[in-house]
C-alpha positions, 0 to 999 in steps of 0.5 A: 827494384833493379838493385834487388834483381841484381842481388838475386841474379848474383846469388843464383850465379854463385850457387850454380858455380858452387854446385859445379865445383862440388860436382866436379871434385866430389860428385863422382868417384870410382868404388874401391871394389868396383861399381856395385850395380843391381845385377850382382856383379860384385862376388866373393871372387872379385872382392878377393881379387881386389883385396889381394892387391893391397900391401901385405902386413908383416911384423915381428911378434914376441912370445914367451912360452913359459910366461913372463913371471917365475916363482922360485919358491923359497930361498935363504938370505945371500943365496944365489938363484938363476932362471931362464925365460924362453923367447920365441919369434912368432912373427913373420920378420926378424925380431929385434931384442935388447936388454933394458933396465934391470934390477939384477944380473941379466944376460941375453942369449947369443943372437946374430946382430940381436936378431931372432929369425921368424920361428926361432927361439932364444932365452934370457938368463936372470941371476940374483942374490937374495939381499933383503930383510923382508919376507918377500923377494922380487927382481925385474928386467926389461926386454926391448923389442920391435914387436909393435904390440909389445915394445917393452916386455917386463920379466919378473922373478919373485919368491919368499925368503926364509931364515934359519929359524922362523916363527909364525905368526910374526906378530901375536895379538889376542884382540879384546879379552874381558878382565878376569878371563885367561888369554891363550895364544898359539904359534909355530917355529920352523927350523930350516937349518942344516942341523937340529935345534932344541928349545931353550929360554922360552917365554915373555920378556915384558913385565906386562905379562904375569910371571904365572904365564905358562908355555907348552912346546910340542914338536910336530912334522911339517906338512904341505899345510904349512906352505913355504915351511913344508920343507923345514927340518923341524917344527914346534907348536907353541901354546902360551897361556896367561892367567886372569889378572892382567891390567885393564887397557892396551897390553904390549910385550914380546915373546921370545923363543930361544934355541940351541943347535945340536952338534952331532959330534961328541961334544953334544949340545952347544953351550948355553951362552951360545943360544940364539933367539927369534921373537915376536911382538905381542899386543892386545887389550884387556877390557875391564868391568871397571871404568870412570866417567871423564870430565874436564879434568879426567880423561882416559888414556890409550892404554886404558888407564885414567889421568886426573889433572889436579893442577898446582896446589898450595901447601895447607890449602883446602883442596879436593877433587871428585870423580865417578867410578863405574862398574859394568857387567852382570855382577855389578851389584855384587862387586865391591870396590876398595882403594888399593895402593896410593902413591905417593903416600901422605899427600891425599886422603882418598875415599870411595863412597857407597855404590849407587846401582843403576840399570846398566852400571854401579857408580862409586863417588871417589873423593881426593882431599889434600892433606894439611900436612902434605909436603911440597912435591911435584908429580907433573909427568915430565919423566913419563908415567913414573913421574905421576901419582897413582891410585889403584882401585880394586874389586873384591874379586881377584880375577878382576884386574885393578884399575889405575888412576894417574894423578898429575899435580904439584904441591907448592909451599905457602 
């Protein structure tokens, strides 16, 4: 019992000692704005008096009245440009300025020990030479300051690069066009040279496009709607038309605009062999009504053609392959298909059965039979598509392009 009373007494003494220490250290303190009582002694004047006793806050503040970015519009390759960024010290103490990293020639205005007095202005001059093959050009410079909110200021100049003669768009695409439909594409050519030009040798340079493709060229006056080309010396509107008959699948090629400069002297036009060119890639896809149903040996390639892998065959053996040709579209019941070119000749007998008309398509059974007199031959595609066999399947409508079936095979001796 005595032991228990001793423990209680010790705990009470410890608690009292702890309370005395806390009260001495933290229990009483003077308020920063004075004692707040119920008599309303704290007023606006007494608060202002106390606040005025606090140390004043002074700092430098960098300000760019005209902004941190400059758009120079359009320039030509190798052309030199210059722009000055105005800088003002909007703070209450001197502003320290020095140049940091820069991607072009950059100079800072004359300052006394790199210090700009409060309210004073200076400038940073940025000089650049357009050296790029891209259409957009930009250069940056960094300005280091003692402004606590802007220790590093990024300056940017940017704009567009125009060459002597430019074509827009730079890439032509006609999207998906149904087989049997014509293709039409439009573009513009702008002349930024210091002399006139005249078109020469204009058209498609790829065999993917029909020789019957036509091109119309119409001069026009550039306007603000032409954006960066509004100040061009000349402009030409181009309309290219391709008649129906393009092969099914992906189409890739190039359109070329040739031109000659016009000499204002007595010699007239520059000779033909000195013509210059601008060009643009052309792409799209011809979506046909003809197709095939893939199987373990037959697959569709990216360009819309089909590849049938017949494997290794032996001379004189009985070998054949079968596939299904599909006709889609509203005219599927009226169209009739036939076998066109077969290459190489003398290897396969190719037959196309009668159509089976269904709700959404017509199906033709295609049969390939190895001829008994076929000579040893190899068409495994080692040299690309030209090293494969080929079958053209044609419709009785000339506006529908033939479908290509490529054959991968080899025929060995007995």
